[in-house]
C-alpha positions in Angstrom: -52.3 28.8 -12.1 -50.0 31.6 -11.0 -48.0 33.9 -12.8 -44.7 31.9 -12.3 -46.4 28.8 -12.7 -47.7 29.9 -16.2 -44.2 31.0 -17.0 -42.7 27.6 -16.1 -46.1 25.9 -18.3 -45.3 28.1 -21.3 -41.5 27.7 -21.2 -41.9 23.9 -21.1 -44.4 23.8 -24.1 -42.0 26.0 -26.4 -39.1 23.4 -25.6 -41.6 20.5 -26.2 -43.1 21.8 -29.3 -39.7 22.6 -30.8 -38.9 18.8 -30.3 -41.9 18.2 -32.3 -44.1 17.2 -29.6 -48.2 17.4 -29.6 -48.4 19.2 -26.3 -52.2 19.1 -26.6 -52.3 15.3 -27.4 -50.0 14.8 -24.3 -52.3 16.8 -22.2 -55.6 14.9 -23.5 -53.6 11.6 -22.5 -53.1 12.9 -19.2 -56.4 14.3 -18.5 -57.9 10.8 -19.7 -55.4 8.9 -17.1 -57.3 6.9 -14.5 -55.8 5.6 -11.2 -58.0 3.5 -8.8 -57.4 3.8 -5.0 -57.8 1.0 -2.5 -60.2 1.2 0.2 -58.0 -0.4 2.6 -55.2 2.0 2.0 -57.7 4.5 3.7 -58.0 2.0 6.7 -56.2 0.9 9.9 -53.1 -0.7 8.3 -49.6 -1.5 9.8 -46.9 -3.9 9.6 -46.4 -7.3 11.3 -45.2 -5.3 14.3 -48.4 -3.0 14.7 -49.9 0.0 13.5 -50.2 3.6 14.1 -53.4 4.8 13.5 -54.0 8.6 13.0 -57.0 10.3 14.5 -60.2 10.6 12.0 -59.5 7.0 10.4 -62.6 5.8 8.5 -64.4 2.9 10.4 -66.5 1.8 7.4 -66.6 1.1 3.9 -68.5 4.4 3.4 -66.1 6.5 5.1 -63.3 5.0 3.1 -65.2 6.0 0.1 -65.9 9.7 1.6 -61.7 9.7 1.8 -61.1 8.5 -1.7 -63.5 11.5 -2.9 -61.3 13.7 -1.2 -58.3 12.5 -3.4 -60.2 12.5 -6.5 -61.0 16.0 -5.7 -57.5 17.1 -5.2 -56.1 15.0 -8.3 -58.9 14.6 -10.7 -58.2 11.1 -11.9 -59.1 8.6 -9.0 -62.9 8.0 -9.9 -62.6 4.3 -8.7 -62.3 2.5 -5.1 -61.0 -1.2 -5.0 -62.8 -3.1 -2.3 -61.8 -6.0 -0.1 -64.1 -8.7 1.3 -64.5 -9.2 4.3 -62.9 -6.1 5.1 -65.5 -4.3 3.2 -68.2 -6.5 3.8 -71.6 -5.1 4.1 -75.5 -6.4 4.4 -76.6 -4.3 1.1 -74.1 -3.5 -1.6 -76.1 -1.5 -3.3 -76.5 1.3 -0.6 -72.4 1.5 -1.3 -72.8 1.9 -4.7 -75.5 4.6 -4.5 -72.9 6.3 -1.9 -70.2 5.8 -4.0 -72.1 7.6 -6.9 -73.1 10.5 -4.9 -69.8 11.3 -4.4 -68.8 11.1 -8.0 -67.1 7.7 -7.6 -67.7 3.9 -8.6 -67.0 0.7 -7.0 -63.6 -0.9 -8.9 -62.3 -4.2 -8.6 -63.7 -6.5 -5.7 -60.7 -8.4 -4.1 -61.2 -11.7 -2.2 -59.4 -12.4 1.1 -58.0 -16.0 1.1 -55.7 -15.5 3.8 -57.9 -14.4 6.7 -59.4 -17.7 7.6 -57.8 -20.1 10.3 -58.7 -22.6 8.1 -56.3 -21.5 4.9 -53.4 -22.6 7.3 -52.2 -25.1 4.5 -54.1 -23.0 1.4 -57.1 -22.1 0.1 -57.5 -23.0 -3.5 -55.1 -25.2 -3.6 -55.3 -27.1 0.0 -55.4 -30.5 0.3 -58.7 -30.6 1.9 -61.5 -30.2 -0.4 -63.7 -29.0 2.1 -61.4 -25.8 2.8 -61.0 -25.4 -1.2 -64.6 -25.3 -1.5 -65.0 -22.7 1.0 -62.2 -20.6 -0.8 -64.3 -21.3 -3.9 -67.2 -20.1 -2.6 -66.0 -16.9 -1.2 -64.9 -16.2 -4.9 -67.9 -16.6 -5.9 -69.4 -14.6 -3.8 -67.2 -11.8 -4.8 -68.5 -12.3 -8.1 -71.9 -11.9 -7.0 -71.0 -8.8 -5.2 -69.2 -7.3 -8.5 -72.4 -7.6 -10.2 -74.1 -5.6 -7.2 -71.9 -2.7 -7.5 -71.3 -2.6 -11.0 -67.7 -4.1 -11.3 -66.4 -5.9 -14.1 -63.1 -7.2 -12.1 -62.2 -9.7 -9.8 -58.6 -9.2 -8.3 -57.1 -12.4 -6.9 -54.0 -12.3 -4.5 -53.5 -16.1 -3.9 -51.3 -16.6 -0.4 -50.9 -20.5 -1.1 -47.8 -22.2 -0.9 -45.6 -24.5 1.2 -43.0 -23.7 3.9 -40.9 -27.0 4.0 -39.7 -29.3 1.1 -41.8 -32.4 1.1 -44.8 -30.7 2.9 -47.0 -31.4 -0.4 -46.9 -32.4 -4.0 -46.0 -29.2 -6.5 -48.1 -30.8 -9.3 -50.9 -31.8 -7.0 -51.2 -28.4 -5.5 -51.0 -26.4 -9.0 -54.0 -28.9 -10.4 -56.0 -28.3 -7.3 -55.7 -24.4 -7.8 -56.5 -24.9 -11.6 -59.3 -26.8 -10.9 -60.9 -24.6 -8.5 -60.0 -21.3 -10.5 -61.7 -23.0 -13.5 -65.4 -23.1 -11.6 -64.6 -19.2 -10.8 -63.8 -18.3 -14.3 -66.8 -20.0 -15.5 -69.1 -17.9 -13.3 -67.4 -14.4 -14.6 -69.9 -12.4 -16.5 -68.9 -11.9 -20.3 -67.6 -8.3 -19.5 -65.8 -9.2 -16.3 -61.9 -10.0 -15.9 -60.1 -12.1 -13.3 -57.1 -10.5 -12.6 -54.2 -13.0 -11.1 -51.8 -11.5 -9.0 -48.3 -13.3 -8.3 -45.7 -13.1 -5.3 -42.5 -14.6 -5.0 -42.8 -15.0 -1.0 -44.9 -14.4 1.9 -46.4 -16.4 3.4 -45.2 -19.2 1.7 -41.3 -19.2 2.2 -40.6 -22.4 0.5 -42.3 -22.3 -2.7 -45.4 -20.2 -3.8 -48.2 -21.7 -6.1 -48.1 -18.4 -7.9 -44.3 -17.0 -7.2 -43.9 -15.2 -10.5 -45.6 -13.8 -13.8 -44.7 -16.9 -15.7 -46.8 -18.9 -13.2 -49.7 -16.6 -13.1 -49.5 -16.3 -17.0 -49.7 -20.0 -17.3 -52.6 -20.4 -15.2 -54.2 -17.5 -17.0 -53.6 -19.4 -20.5 -55.3 -22.3 -19.1 -58.2 -20.4 -17.7 -59.1 -18.5 -21.0 -58.7 -14.8 -22.3 -60.8 -13.2 -19.5 -57.9 -14.1 -17.1 -54.8 -11.6 -17.0 -52.0 -10.9 -15.1 -51.9 -8.3 -12.2 -48.3 -7.2 -11.8 -47.7 -5.6 -8.3 -44.2 -4.0 -7.8 -43.7 -5.1 -4.3 -43.9 -8.9 -5.2 -40.5 -9.8 -7.1 -37.0 -10.3 -6.2 -34.4 -7.6 -6.3 -33.3 -6.9 -9.8 -36.2 -8.3 -11.7 -36.6 -6.1 -14.8 -40.6 -5.3 -14.3 -40.8 -2.8 -17.5 -39.5 -6.3 -19.4 -42.2 -7.9 -18.0 -45.0 -5.4 -18.9 -43.9 -5.7 -22.5 -44.0 -9.2 -22.8 -47.4 -9.3 -21.0 -48.9 -6.8 -23.0 -47.4 -8.6 -26.5 -49.6 -11.5 -25.4 -52.8 -9.6 -24.6 -52.3 -10.7 -20.7 -51.6 -7.5 -19.2 -54.7 -7.2 -16.5 -53.3 -4.3 -14.7 -51.1 -2.9 -11.6 -50.8 -2.8 -8.3 -48.4 0.3 -7.8 -46.3 0.6 -4.7 -42.5 1.0 -4.2 -39.9 -1.3 -2.1 -36.7 -1.3 -0.9 -36.0 -4.7 0.0 -39.5 -7.0 0.1 -43.4 -6.1 0.0 -42.4 -2.6 1.6 -46.0 -1.0 0.3 -43.9 2.3 0.1 -45.3 5.5 -1.8 -45.1 4.6 -5.7 -41.7 6.4 -6.9 -40.4 7.2 -3.7 -37.6 4.7 -4.0 -36.8 4.5 -7.9 -38.5 6.8 -9.9 -36.7 5.8 -13.1 -37.9 2.2 -12.9 -41.7 3.9 -12.7 -41.0 6.0 -15.5 -39.5 3.1 -17.5 -42.8 1.0 -16.6 -44.7 3.9 -17.9 -42.9 4.1 -21.2 -44.1 0.6 -21.8 -47.4 1.6 -21.2 -47.2 4.8 -22.9 -46.7 2.9 -26.1 -50.1 1.2 -25.5 -53.7 2.4 -27.1 -55.3 1.6 -23.8 -54.0 1.6 -20.7 -54.8 -1.7 -18.4 -56.4 -1.2 -14.8 -54.1 0.9 -12.7 -54.5 0.3 -8.8 -52.4 2.0 -6.2 -52.0 -0.9 -3.3 -50.1 0.7 -0.3 -50.2 0.6 3.6 -49.5 3.8 5.1 -47.7 3.3 8.2 -46.1 6.5 9.5 -47.4 9.1 6.8 -51.5 10.6 6.9 -53.2 8.0 4.6 -55.1 10.7 2.6 -51.9 12.6 1.9 -49.9 9.4 1.2 -52.5 8.3 -1.4 -52.2 11.7 -2.9 -48.5 12.2 -3.5 -48.6 8.5 -4.7 -51.3 9.7 -7.3 -49.0 12.7 -8.3 -45.9 10.7 -8.8 -48.1 8.6 -11.1 -49.4 11.7 -12.8 -45.9 12.7 -13.4 -44.2 9.4 -14.4 -47.0 9.0 -17.0 -46.2 12.7 -18.2 -42.3 12.0 -18.5 -43.2 8.7 -20.5 -45.1 10.5 -23.1 -42.5 12.8 -23.8 -40.4 10.3 -25.1 -39.7 11.1 -28.9 -41.1 7.4 -30.5 -40.0 7.6 -33.9 -36.4 8.7 -32.8 -35.9 6.1 -30.5 -37.1 3.6 -33.0 -34.1 4.9 -35.3 -31.6 4.8 -32.8 -32.4 1.4 -31.9 -32.3 0.0 -35.3 -28.9 1.9 -36.1 -27.4 0.3 -32.9 -26.9 3.5 -31.4 -27.2 2.6 -27.8 -26.3 5.7 -25.8 -28.1 7.7 -28.3 -31.3 5.9 -27.5 -30.6 5.4 -23.7 -30.1 9.5 -23.7 -33.6 10.0 -25.3 -35.3 8.1 -22.4 -33.0 10.3 -20.3 -33.9 13.6 -21.5 -37.5 12.9 -20.8 -37.1 11.3 -17.4 -35.1 14.7 -16.5 -37.4 16.9 -18.0 -39.6 18.9 -14.9 -43.4 17.9 -16.0 -45.0 19.7 -12.8 -46.2 22.6 -14.6 -47.7 20.2 -17.4 -49.6 18.1 -14.8 -50.7 21.1 -12.5 -52.3 22.8 -15.7 -53.9 19.5 -16.8 -55.0 19.1 -13.1 -56.6 22.5 -12.8 -58.4 22.0 -16.3 -60.1 19.3 -14.5 -61.2 21.0 -11.7 -58.5 19.9 -9.4 -55.6 21.3 -7.3 -52.5 22.6 -8.9 -50.4 21.0 -6.2 -52.7 18.5 -4.5 -50.7 17.9 -1.5 -50.1 21.4 -0.6 -54.0 22.0 -1.1 -54.8 19.1 1.2 -52.5 20.5 4.1 -54.0 23.7 3.5 -57.5 22.3 3.3 -60.6 21.8 5.8 -60.4 18.0 5.5 -60.6 17.7 9.1 -63.3 20.2 10.0 -65.2 18.6 7.4 -64.7 14.7 7.9 -62.1 14.0 10.5 -63.4 15.6 13.1 -66.6 13.6 13.3 -64.8 10.3 13.7 -64.1 9.5 17.1 -62.7 5.4 17.0 -60.0 4.1 14.7 -61.0 1.5 12.6 -60.8 -2.3 12.8 -61.3 -3.3 9.6 -58.8 -3.4 7.1 -55.2 -4.4 7.0 -52.2 -4.7 4.6 -53.0 -5.0 0.7 -52.0 -8.2 -0.9 
C-alpha cells in the first residue's frame, strides 16, 4: 500500500473507530467474502443482434478457468466458477476438476440449459409433450451427476418455460407438469446438494412465464422441500421492484439460495453490477450483512463491449465495496431510530454508510490476501496477454448469454 493509501486508510480507521465500529471484525468479514464467477462470462457472449468477441477469447472450459484464475489472483475472493451445460460439455469432468484445483479454484454451481434445443419451443419441464419433459428432466439428472463428478453442491435452474399467447396452454396444467418434473430432479439430489430455482418476469415467454417472480419460485421450492431455495437475479424484475425487501423476506423463510449479480437499466441488460444503481446494491448488501452466513453469490453478466476479464474484475470490486459499506451500518443505532419512529434519522444512518469511501479499506484487505490493491489497474498494467491471450488464435463458439 502506498504512503498516500496508508494515510487514507488510517484516517478511515480513525473515523470508523470513533463511531464504535470494530474495524478488525469488518476486515475479517471482507476477507471471508466469496463471489462465484460464471464460465459463460469469459466466453463469446452477445445480444440478439450479435457479439463483439475480443482477441484472446477462451475456446474451451479449461481456458475459461484460466481467465477465472486471473480474476481470483487480482481480487482474492473468487475461488469458484459456475459451469453451464452443454456450453462446458466434456467427456471427462474429472479433468476439469483437477485443472481447477491446479489453479487454486473449484467448480461451483452447475447450470442446466433448457432453452437451446429446438424441441423446447413449447417449453421444457412444463411442455405438454411428455417426451420433451423427459428430455429436459434427463438433462437435469445428467447435471446432478456432473455436479457429483466435479464436487459441486449446487444445481442452478433458470426455467425459460411460458406462453406467448392467451389460450396457448393451461396455466394450472403447466404448473403441475413443472412440479412433477422437478420432484424427480429433487429426489435425485445428494444430501448436501441444493436446487437453486431462479425466476424471470419475461423472456422468452412474453405472455406468461411459469416462474415469473419470487413468489412463484418460493411456492415451487416449498412444494419440493428444504433443499430447494430461491435464486435472485437482479435483472429479472419489473422496474421499481424492491429487491432488498425480497431478500429480507426470503431469508426470513430460510429460502434465500443466492444471487446472480448484474445490473439493468431497462430489462435483463447484464450490465456490470453496481454500474447503474449502486445504492440499490448497497441496500441489498445491507440485508445480506445482517445474516450470519452469506448465501451463494454469483456474477451473471455478458460483457459485450468491455474486456471480459476487466469487466469481471470491476464487478467483483463493486461487490466488495458494497459489502464494505453495508458493514459500516450502525445496527444498534438503526434499530433504536426505527423503534422511535425517527424516519429520516434511520435513513441518514444508511446514507452515512453509503457515502463513506471504503476503497482504502477494501484495498488493504485485498493486499493482505495477496491480491491487488487496485485490481482493474493491475490487470491493465499486467502481462495477461503475453501469458495467456497471445496463445489463443480463435474466438470461442461455446458460451452465450447467462440466464
